[in-house]
N, C-alpha and C positions, 0 to 999 in steps of 0.2 A: 538590463535583464538579458538581452541578447548575447552579451559577452559570456556570462556564466553558463548560459544553455549550450552555446557553441562548444565551450570548454569541456562541459559534461558530455556531449555527444562525441567530441573527440576521445575522451576517456572511455566511454562505452564502445568505441570503434564503429560508430555508425557510419561515419563518411567513407569507410573502406567497402561498404556494401555496395556490390556493383549494380543490383536491380533497384531502381527508384521506388517501386512499389513496396519492396521489402523494407528499405530504409524508412519509408513513411510508416510502416507497420511498427517498426521497432522504436521509432520515435514516440508513436502513440503508447506504446507500452509504458515508457518511463513517464510520459506527461499523465497518463492515467493513474499511475502510481503516486505521483506527487500530488495530485488532486485528492487522492485517498488520504494521504498524509495530512494534507491541509484541512480536509474535513475532520480528521480526528483530533487536530489541534483545537478546532472550534468545538468539537464534542467535549474535549477535557475541560475547556473553559466553561461551558454550560453545565456539565456535571458538577464541577467545583462549585459553581453558584448555587446549584440545587441541593447538593448534599453537604457542602461546607467542609468536606474532608475528602482524603483519598479513599476510594472504595475499591471493591474487587472489579467493578466496571472499568474503573480507571486502569487497572492492571490488564485486563484483557484488551483493552483499546491500545495500550502501550505495546503489548505483544504483537497485536496486528500490525502497528506502525512498523516494528521491527522486522517482521516477516515481509512486508511490502518493500521496505527499504532494502532488504536482502534481494529480493526478486529483482529490483531495479538495477542492483550491481551485477546481478547474474547475466543481464543483456550483454555485458562485455565478452562472455565466453559462451553463451548459448542463445543463439538467435532463431529460435523456433516460435512463430507468433501462435501457433496452435496451442503449444504448451502455456503460454501466458494467458491466452483467452480462457483456457480451462482453469488455470490458477486463480485468476481474479474472479471467474464465475463461481467456482466451487468453493475454495479456501476461505475467502473473507466473509461470506454469509455463514459458513460453518463456525468460524471463530465467534461471530456475534450471537449465534445460536447457543453456543457454550455459556456465553455471558448471561444470556436471559434465563436459561435453564439453572445455572448456579444461583442467580439471584432468587429465583423462586423457591429453589431449595433451601437456601440459608434464611430466607425471611419466614418461611412456614415453619422453622424448627422451634 
């Protein structure tokens, strides 16, 4: 695992960061993103087991994964930890709120 993690960090240009604390923060950004993606993979499996088919919730979760993956790639060019803290704190719960609201709307029709 260490080999691919080091390769990915080189891709993100994390070793080029001169301050160790900033490098640690940028490392945390992509690791947290990876954990969100892993959680959503488990979420997809559980939803598939419960629903037995692809639902709108799967689509919303897949969109959230795509957005998080894109934010992880953005670390290569934009290394502002405050932005990522805001992004993960605000954007991801907002996406799930849309899913819940849409589910209530579609099931009450």
